[in-house]
C-alpha positions in Angstrom: 17.1 3.8 8.9 19.5 7.2 9.6 18.6 9.8 6.1 20.1 13.3 5.5 17.9 15.9 5.0 18.3 17.9 2.0 17.8 21.1 1.4 16.6 21.0 -2.5 14.1 18.1 -1.5 12.8 20.5 1.7 12.3 23.4 -1.3 10.6 20.9 -4.0 8.2 19.5 -1.1 6.9 22.7 -0.1 6.6 23.7 -4.1 3.6 20.5 -4.5 2.3 21.0 -1.0 2.1 25.3 -1.9 0.8 24.2 -5.5 -2.4 21.9 -4.4 -3.2 24.6 -1.7 -3.4 27.1 -4.2 -5.7 25.1 -6.4 -8.0 23.9 -3.4 -8.6 28.0 -3.4 -9.0 28.3 -6.6 -11.9 25.6 -6.9 -12.8 26.3 -3.4 -14.6 29.7 -4.5 -16.7 27.9 -7.4 -17.9 26.0 -5.0 -21.5 25.9 -3.2 -23.5 23.7 -4.6 -23.9 19.8 -3.7 -23.5 18.7 -6.7 -20.4 20.2 -7.0 -18.8 19.4 -4.0 -19.6 15.8 -4.2 -19.9 15.2 -7.9 -17.7 18.3 -9.9 -21.3 19.4 -11.2 -20.7 16.7 -13.5 -18.9 18.4 -15.7 -15.5 17.0 -16.0 -14.1 15.7 -19.3 -13.9 12.5 -19.8 -9.8 12.1 -20.7 -9.1 14.6 -17.5 -11.6 12.0 -15.7 -9.5 8.8 -16.8 -5.9 10.6 -15.7 -7.9 11.4 -12.5 -9.0 7.8 -11.9 -5.1 7.3 -12.5 -4.3 9.9 -10.0 -6.6 7.8 -7.6 -5.6 4.5 -8.1 -2.1 5.0 -8.2 -1.8 5.4 -4.3 1.0 4.7 -2.1 -0.1 1.3 -2.6 0.6 1.5 -5.7 3.6 3.5 -5.8 5.4 3.0 -2.4 4.0 -0.5 -1.6 4.2 -2.5 -4.8 7.9 -1.0 -5.1 9.2 -2.4 -1.8 7.0 -5.4 -2.0 8.8 -6.5 -5.1 12.3 -5.1 -4.1 11.6 -7.4 -0.8 10.0 -10.3 -2.4 10.5 -10.0 -6.1 7.8 -11.5 -8.3 5.0 -11.6 -5.1 4.9 -8.0 -5.2 4.6 -7.6 -8.8 1.0 -10.0 -8.3 -0.6 -6.9 -6.6 0.0 -5.0 -10.0 -1.5 -7.8 -11.8 -4.4 -8.4 -9.4 -5.0 -4.3 -9.4 -4.9 -3.9 -13.3 -7.3 -6.9 -13.9 -10.0 -5.6 -11.2 -10.2 -2.5 -13.8 -12.3 -5.5 -16.3 -14.7 -6.2 -14.4 -15.4 -2.2 -14.0 -14.9 -1.5 -17.2 -17.6 -4.3 -18.3 -19.8 -4.6 -16.0 -19.9 -1.4 -13.5 -18.7 1.7 -15.2 -21.7 2.5 -17.5 -24.8 1.1 -15.9 -23.7 2.7 -12.5 -23.2 5.9 -14.1 -27.3 5.8 -15.3 -28.1 4.8 -11.8 -26.2 7.3 -9.9 -26.5 10.6 -8.8 -23.6 11.6 -6.1 -22.6 8.8 -3.7 -22.1 4.2 -4.7 -25.5 4.7 -2.1 -27.8 6.9 -4.5 -27.1 3.9 -6.9 -27.7 1.2 -5.0 -30.6 3.0 -3.3 -31.7 4.0 -7.1 -34.5 1.2 -7.8 -35.8 0.8 -4.0 -35.9 3.9 -2.0 -34.8 2.0 1.2 -33.8 3.4 4.1 -32.1 -0.9 5.3 -29.7 0.3 1.7 -29.4 3.9 2.7 -27.9 2.7 6.1 -25.8 -0.1 5.2 -24.1 1.0 2.3 -23.0 4.3 3.7 -21.4 2.5 6.7 -20.0 0.5 4.0 -18.5 3.3 2.5 -17.5 4.4 5.9 -15.5 1.3 6.9 -13.7 0.9 2.7 -12.7 4.7 2.8 -11.2 4.2 6.5 -9.6 1.0 5.6 -8.0 2.9 2.7 -7.6 5.6 4.3 -4.8 3.7 6.8 -2.1 2.9 4.1 -2.4 6.1 3.0 -1.0 8.1 5.9 1.1 5.6 7.0 2.9 6.2 3.6 3.0 9.5 4.4 4.7 9.4 7.3 7.6 7.2 5.8 8.0 9.8 2.9 8.2 12.7 5.6 11.2 11.0 8.0 13.9 10.7 5.2 12.3 13.8 3.1 12.3 16.9 5.5 13.9 14.3 8.9 10.8 14.9 10.7 9.3 11.6 12.6 6.6 9.3 11.0 3.5 11.0 13.0 4.4 14.3 12.1 4.2 13.3 8.2 0.7 11.2 9.1 -0.5 14.8 10.8 0.6 16.9 8.0 -0.4 14.8 5.1 -4.1 14.8 6.9 -4.3 18.8 7.9 -3.8 19.4 3.8 -5.8 16.8 2.6 -8.3 17.9 5.4 -7.8 21.8 3.8 -8.7 20.3 0.5 -11.5 18.9 0.5 -13.3 20.9 3.1 -12.7 23.9 1.1 -13.5 22.8 -2.7 -14.6 19.3 -2.6 -14.4 17.1 -5.7 -13.3 19.7 -8.2 -10.0 20.3 -6.8 -9.6 17.0 -5.8 -10.0 15.8 -9.3 -7.1 18.6 -10.9 -5.2 17.4 -7.8 -5.6 14.0 -9.0 -5.4 14.4 -12.6 -1.8 17.0 -12.5 -0.1 14.6 -9.6 -1.2 11.3 -12.0 0.2 12.6 -15.0 3.6 13.6 -13.2 3.5 10.3 -11.8 3.9 8.4 -14.5 6.6 10.8 -16.3 8.8 10.8 -13.7 8.4 7.3 -13.0 9.6 6.4 -16.9 12.5 8.1 -15.9 13.1 6.5 -13.0 13.0 3.4 -15.1 14.9 4.7 -17.9 17.9 5.3 -15.1 18.2 1.6 -14.1 17.9 0.5 -17.6 20.9 2.9 -18.4 22.8 1.4 -15.2 22.1 -1.9 -15.7 23.2 -4.3 -13.1 26.5 -4.2 -11.2 27.8 -6.2 -8.6 29.3 -2.5 -6.4 26.1 -0.5 -5.7 28.8 2.3 -4.7 31.5 3.2 -1.9 28.7 5.2 0.3 26.9 1.6 0.8 27.7 -0.7 3.5 29.9 -3.8 2.6 28.9 -7.2 3.8 31.0 -9.7 5.3 31.1 -13.2 6.3 34.0 -15.0 8.1 34.8 -18.3 8.9 34.2 -19.1 12.4 32.8 -21.7 15.0 31.6 -21.5 18.7 33.5 -23.8 21.6 32.7 -23.6 24.7 31.2 -20.1 24.6 33.6 -18.6 22.8 33.9 -17.5 18.8 36.8 -19.5 17.1 38.4 -18.6 13.7 38.1 -15.6 13.4 41.4 -13.6 12.5 40.9 -10.2 14.5 41.3 -10.6 18.0 39.6 -7.7 18.5 36.5 -9.5 19.0 34.7 -10.5 22.1 32.1 -12.6 22.2 29.0 -11.1 24.5 26.2 -13.2 24.2 24.3 -16.1 22.2 21.2 -16.6 21.4 19.6 -20.3 19.6 16.4 -19.6 18.1 14.7 -22.6 15.9 17.9 -24.4 14.8 19.4 -20.9 14.0 22.2 -19.3 16.1 22.7 -15.6 16.7 25.8 -14.2 18.5 27.0 -10.8 20.1 29.9 -9.6 19.4 32.1 -6.6 20.3 34.3 -5.0 18.3 36.0 -2.0 19.5 33.3 -0.7 21.9 30.7 -1.2 19.2 28.0 -4.5 19.8 26.8 -6.0 16.5 24.3 -9.0 16.8 25.8 -11.4 13.7 24.0 -14.8 12.5 25.8 -18.0 12.7 25.1 -20.1 9.1 26.0 -24.0 9.9 24.7 -25.0 6.7 27.8 -25.6 4.9 30.8 -27.5 5.5 32.1 -24.8 8.5 30.7 -22.5 10.0 29.9 -18.9 8.4 29.3 -15.8 10.8 27.3 -13.8 9.0 27.6 -10.1 9.8 24.0 -8.8 10.7 22.2 -5.4 11.0 20.8 -5.4 14.3 18.4 -2.5 16.0 18.0 -3.0 19.8 15.2 -1.5 21.6 16.3 -1.8 25.1 14.8 -1.1 28.5 15.5 2.4 28.8 14.0 2.9 25.4 16.5 4.2 23.5 17.1 2.8 20.4 19.6 1.7 19.0 21.6 0.4 15.3 24.4 -2.1 14.7 24.8 -2.0 18.8 25.8 1.4 18.7 23.7 4.8 19.2 21.6 6.0 16.7 24.0 9.2 16.1 26.9 6.8 15.9 25.7 6.3 12.2 26.4 2.6 12.0 23.1 2.2 9.7 23.1 1.9 6.0 21.3 1.3 3.2 21.4 -2.3 1.6 20.4 -4.1 -1.5 23.2 -5.7 -3.8 23.9 -7.9 -6.3 25.9 -10.7 -5.4 26.6 -12.3 -8.5 25.8 -12.1 -12.2 25.7 -14.5 -15.1 25.6 -13.4 -18.7 25.4 -15.7 -21.5 27.2 -18.2 -19.2 30.0 -16.2 -17.8 29.9 -14.4 -14.5 30.8 -10.8 -14.9 31.0 -7.7 -12.3 28.4 -5.7 -14.2 26.4 -5.7 -17.5 26.4 -1.7 -18.5 23.7 -0.4 -20.0 20.2 -2.8 -21.1 16.9 -3.5 -22.6 13.6 -4.1 -20.4 13.8 -7.8 -21.0 17.5 -8.4 -21.1 17.4 -6.2 -17.7 15.0 -8.5 -16.4 16.5 -11.9 -17.8 19.9 -11.0 -16.2 18.3 -10.2 -12.7 17.1 -14.0 -13.0 20.3 -15.3 -13.8 21.9 -13.3 -10.9 22.2 -13.6 -7.2 20.7 -11.0 -5.3 21.5 -10.3 -1.6 18.6 -9.6 0.7 17.9 -9.3 4.1 16.0 -11.9 6.5 14.2 -10.5 9.9 14.7 -12.5 13.0 13.1 -10.9 16.2 13.9 -12.2 19.7 13.9 -11.2 23.5 17.9 -11.6 24.9 18.5 -10.1 28.7 15.1 -8.1 28.8 16.1 -6.3 25.6 13.8 -6.7 22.1 16.4 -7.6 19.4 15.7 -7.2 15.4 18.6 -8.8 13.4 18.2 -8.6 10.0 20.9 -10.7 7.9 22.2 -11.6 4.9 20.1 -13.9 2.5 21.8 -14.6 -0.7 19.2 -15.4 -3.1 18.9 -16.7 -6.5 17.2 -14.3 -9.3 15.5 -17.0 -10.8 13.7 -17.7 -7.4 12.8 -14.5 -7.0 11.0 -14.1 -10.6 8.8 -16.2 -9.9 6.3 -16.5 -7.5 6.6 -18.0 -3.9 8.9 -15.9 -1.7 6.4 -14.1 0.3 3.2 -16.4 -0.3 4.1 -19.8 0.0 2.3 -21.5 -3.3 4.6 -24.0 -4.2 7.6 -25.2 -2.0 6.8 -25.2 1.5 3.5 -24.1 0.6 0.5 -25.2 3.0 -3.0 -25.3 2.5 -3.6 -22.8 4.0 -1.1 -20.6 2.4 -2.5 -21.3 -0.9 -6.2 -20.8 0.3 -4.4 -16.7 1.2 -2.9 -16.3 -2.2 -6.0 -17.3 -3.6 -7.8 -15.3 -1.1 -5.7 -11.7 -1.7 -6.3 -12.5 -5.8 -9.5 -12.9 -5.4 -9.9 -9.6 -3.1 -7.5 -7.6 -6.0 -9.7 -8.7 -8.9 -12.7 -8.3 -7.1 -12.4 -5.1 -4.9 -11.5 -2.4 -7.7 -15.1 -2.5 -9.3 -16.6 -2.2 -5.7 -14.4 1.3 -3.9 -16.5 4.0 -3.4 -13.6 6.6 -3.9 -13.6 5.2 -7.6 -17.0 4.6 -8.4 -17.5 8.3 -7.4 -15.6 9.2 -9.8 -18.2 8.3 -12.9 -20.5 10.7 -10.9 -18.0 13.5 -12.4 -18.7 13.1 -16.5 -21.7 14.1 -17.9 -23.0 11.0 -19.5 -22.6 6.7 -19.8 -20.0 7.5 -22.5 -18.0 9.7 -20.6 -17.8 7.2 -18.0 -16.8 4.0 -20.6 -14.2 6.5 -22.1 -12.6 7.4 -19.0 -12.0 3.7 -17.8 -10.9 2.8 -21.0 -8.0 5.6 -20.3 -7.7 4.6 -16.9 -6.8 1.2 -17.8 -4.1 1.8 -20.6 -2.6 4.5 -17.9 -2.6 2.6 -14.9 -1.7 -0.7 -16.7 1.6 1.3 -17.9 2.2 2.6 -14.7 2.4 -0.8 -13.2 4.8 -2.2 -15.6 6.9 0.2 -15.0 7.4 -0.5 -10.7 8.6 -4.0 -12.2 12.0 -2.5 -13.2 11.8 0.1 -10.0 11.1 -2.4 -7.9 14.2 -4.6 -9.3 16.4 -1.7 -9.7 15.9 -0.9 -5.6 16.3 -4.4 -5.0 19.7 -4.3 -6.2 20.9 -0.6 -6.7 21.4 -0.3 -2.4 18.4 1.5 -2.4 16.8 -0.1 0.4 15.7 0.3 4.2 15.3 -2.5 5.8 13.0 -1.3 8.3 10.6 0.5 5.8 9.6 -1.6 2.4 7.5 1.2 1.8 10.4 3.7 1.2 12.3 1.4 -1.6 11.2 3.6 -4.8 12.6 7.3 -3.2 15.5 5.9 -2.2 16.0 3.9 -5.7 15.5 7.8 -7.1 18.2 8.9 -4.1 20.7 6.3 -6.1 20.6 8.6 -8.6 20.9 11.8 -6.8 18.9 14.2 -4.7 16.9 16.1 -7.1 15.7 12.9 -8.6 14.9 11.6 -4.9 13.2 15.2 -3.9 11.5 15.2 -7.2 9.9 11.6 -7.1 9.3 11.7 -3.0 7.1 15.3 -3.3 5.7 13.4 -6.6 4.9 9.9 -3.9 3.4 12.8 -1.4 1.0 14.4 -3.9 -0.1 10.6 -4.9 -1.4 9.9 -0.9 -3.0 13.5 -1.2 -5.1 13.1 -4.6 -5.7 9.7 -2.8 -6.9 10.6 0.8 -8.8 13.6 -1.0 -11.2 10.8 -2.7 -11.6 8.3 0.0 -12.1 11.7 2.5 -15.1 12.9 -0.5 -16.6 9.0 -0.3 -16.5 9.2 3.5 -17.7 12.7 3.9 -20.5 12.3 1.2 -21.9 8.6 3.1 -22.3 11.4 6.5 -23.8 14.1 4.8 -25.4 13.3 2.0 -26.0 9.3 2.7 -26.7 9.1 6.3 -27.9 12.4 7.0 -30.6 13.9 4.2 -31.5 10.9 2.7 -31.6 8.2 6.1 -32.9 10.7 9.0 -34.7 12.4 6.3 -33.0 16.0 8.0 -34.2 18.9 5.8 -31.2 20.6 4.2 -30.5 23.8 1.8 -27.3 22.9 -0.5 -24.8 25.3 1.2 -25.9 23.2 4.7 -25.0 20.0 2.7 -21.8 21.1 1.3 -21.2 22.6 5.3 -21.9 19.3 7.0 -20.5 17.5 4.3 -16.8 19.8 5.1 -17.3 19.1 9.0 -17.6 15.1 7.9 -14.6 15.4 6.2 -12.4 16.7 9.4 -14.2 14.1 11.8 -13.1 11.7 8.9 -9.6 12.9 8.1 -9.3 12.9 12.1 -9.6 9.2 12.7 -7.7 8.6 9.5 -4.6 10.3 11.5 -4.5 8.4 14.5 -5.1 4.9 12.7 -2.3 6.0 10.1 0.1 6.3 13.2 -1.0 3.1 14.3 -0.4 0.5 11.7 3.1 2.5 11.2 4.8 -0.9 10.5 2.7 -1.9 7.9 3.2 -2.6 4.1 0.9 0.1 2.6 0.3 -2.9 -0.2 -0.7 -5.3 2.3 -2.5 -2.7 4.3 -5.1 -1.7 0.6 -5.5 -5.2 0.0 -7.4 -5.5 3.4 -9.3 -2.4 1.6 -10.2 -4.3 -1.2 -11.3 -7.2 0.7 -13.7 -5.5 2.5 -15.4 -3.7 -1.0 -15.2 -6.4 -2.8 -16.8 -8.8 0.3 -20.0 -5.7 1.2 -20.1 -3.6 -1.7 -19.2 -6.1 -5.1 -22.0 -8.7 -4.7 -24.7 -5.6 -3.7 -23.4 -4.2 -7.3 -23.4 -6.9 -9.1 -27.0 -8.7 -8.3 -28.2 -5.0 -8.8 -27.6 -4.8 -12.4 -28.2 -8.6 -13.7 -30.1 -10.4 -11.5 -33.6 -9.1 -11.3 -34.7 -11.0 -8.4 -32.7 -8.9 -6.4 -34.7 -6.8 -3.7 -33.6 -4.0 -1.1 -33.4 -6.2 2.2 -31.4 -8.9 -0.1 -28.8 -5.7 -0.6 -28.5 -4.8 2.9 -27.9 -7.8 4.6 -25.3 -8.4 1.8 -23.2 -5.7 2.9 -24.0 -6.4 6.5 -23.0 -9.9 6.5 -20.2 -9.3 3.8 -18.6 -5.8 5.3 -18.8 -7.8 9.3 -17.3 -11.3 8.3 -14.2 -10.0 6.9 -13.7 -7.2 9.4 -13.8 -10.3 12.1 -11.6 -12.2 9.6 -9.1 -9.7 9.7 -9.6 -9.0 13.7 -8.6 -12.2 14.3 -5.8 -13.2 12.0 -2.1 -13.5 12.4 -1.5 -9.8 11.2 -3.9 -8.2 13.5 -2.7 -10.5 16.3 1.0 -9.0 15.1 -0.6 -5.8 15.3 -1.1 -6.1 18.9 1.5 -7.9 19.5 0.6 -11.0 19.9 2.0 -14.6 19.1 0.7 -14.8 15.2 1.1 -18.3 15.3 -1.8 -18.3 17.9 -4.4 -16.2 16.1 -7.5 -18.5 15.7 -8.0 -18.2 11.8 -4.6 -18.5 9.6 -5.8 -16.5 7.0 -4.5 -12.9 6.6 -6.7 -12.6 3.9 -10.8 -12.8 4.1 -11.7 -12.8 0.5 -12.3 -16.0 -0.3 -14.5 -16.8 2.8 -16.3 -13.3 3.0 -16.8 -12.6 -0.4 -19.0 -15.9 -1.3 -20.6 -14.8 2.0 -21.9 -11.8 0.9 -23.5 -13.5 -2.8 -24.7 -16.4 -0.8 -26.5 -14.1 1.7 -27.9 -12.0 -0.9 -29.2 -14.5 -3.6 -30.8 -16.4 -0.3 -31.9 -12.8 1.4 -33.9 -11.8 -2.0 -35.9 -14.9 -2.5 -37.6 -15.0 0.7 -38.9 -11.6 0.5 -39.1 -11.4 -3.1 -43.4 -11.4 -2.6 -43.0 -8.4 -0.2 -40.2 -6.7 -2.6 -43.2 -3.7 -3.3 -43.6 -3.0 0.6 -40.5 -3.5 1.3 -39.2 -0.6 -0.8 -41.2 1.8 0.5 
């Protein structure tokens, strides 16, 4: 994607970052105790904490990832919203108040409150680190994706930038600063998402996204004896042809510019569909539509091909209400883009070509997760696995759980959760309109689904784009801050203080927490660069699966099964964590990241939850029953 850098965007971005750093300086002077650093002294107001919950939870996955998934795959992307929100029901009714009663600073404190077990301290602290790091990866990927269009800088610069700012926030002020950063950005994100949704509804649906966007054409053509015929413009020349699984791609030249096209042979006559091609050549140069990047032959895409209202085809709907908007999407035909990658003459070629899709198909499950037409046993199992992880993972995320210790009472913890559910649920309704709005308004970058929401804002003006992008960046800052606080607490408080029993003063606990924050931040920066091409919602889904597998069995069984033992908790965390990591390691996703054929992955599941979550519960029950007679001895 080629982006134009805006001075307005840069100024708004700098304002947000400076404001966040200023807030950190202010609260940093007041943070001297471990309680203040890790849990804000337990003095945060329940209403502020509820919005901060939302600010923490509405991460890069919620804003960038879900909107991108909806824009590219329709309703399947919205299933992430449903799963994320449903998880809060478990948090409200099962976890919030009991966990607040048990804990002090961290998730490990709560699990170990009844046992004082070294095994629990070690297993829970490692689990906190693993889950936090996996959750950090998509936040860093989202940061890199934002910086390119906003500031015109490479992806890795954005990752380093957000990592550096967050390390500063956490290392200076800890949870107090993190809470108010999350509170402010959570509120602003919801307000401006409402504004963006209103713009989408006022504009309605239009078959012409605007003159600034690429015009796509189809040409009747055929290939005879290696030559393309049926094209009226004689300047086209056939340079090459590639066949792959009943699909044919041809390389054409016109006026010195080379482009890849897809030959569609499904109709009565062959149709040559213009495609957007990105060519990674042997010498490392990157070409867009067959031309060098500076030729600017690559544009934003995504538009409506046909709209039917009350049985009549129209060019535009004009302003519509929220329900009418969805009905009109269902009666439309949307131009989406399919992706194919192949090697031709030693060049790696990625081609994005037109794929007109019925709106009715887009607004029902099955476009991304195959659960009906074309579904297999493994695809259905993978879908169930994802939803299980999303539903159960929220209550097991360490950076969410530590928020219950920032309020003064169990009642305040419950009220905070209720506020969070209302704020988060309302925002997730908005993602449906922002995602579908991006799908039809020319605001897509086929290389990065994560940029769909900001690019939708750009279709309504650079100022709104700048504010939305800066808010998205602030969203990432808030979430990453919470994650690093949780990770630093796992190192300094759980491992060093509780497990290793290193004698430390209050100031030393804070100092080592800050050092841990720097180390974890650096690790997150490196991983954020390595996972650049992945959708952030998908990556967060993996973090949810690991959390639900490792932590949730321990939390629920500790709270509701009296026979739970310390060894049962330790083993359940270890088995859940290791099994979910192994399934991910040998999944098609990881093979794709490592450059291996995804089809060759030994485990066909992309989401491990369907196996690893039950395994965690089974392990805890079995080990607890075996060790129930030793419960008193093992706790010492």
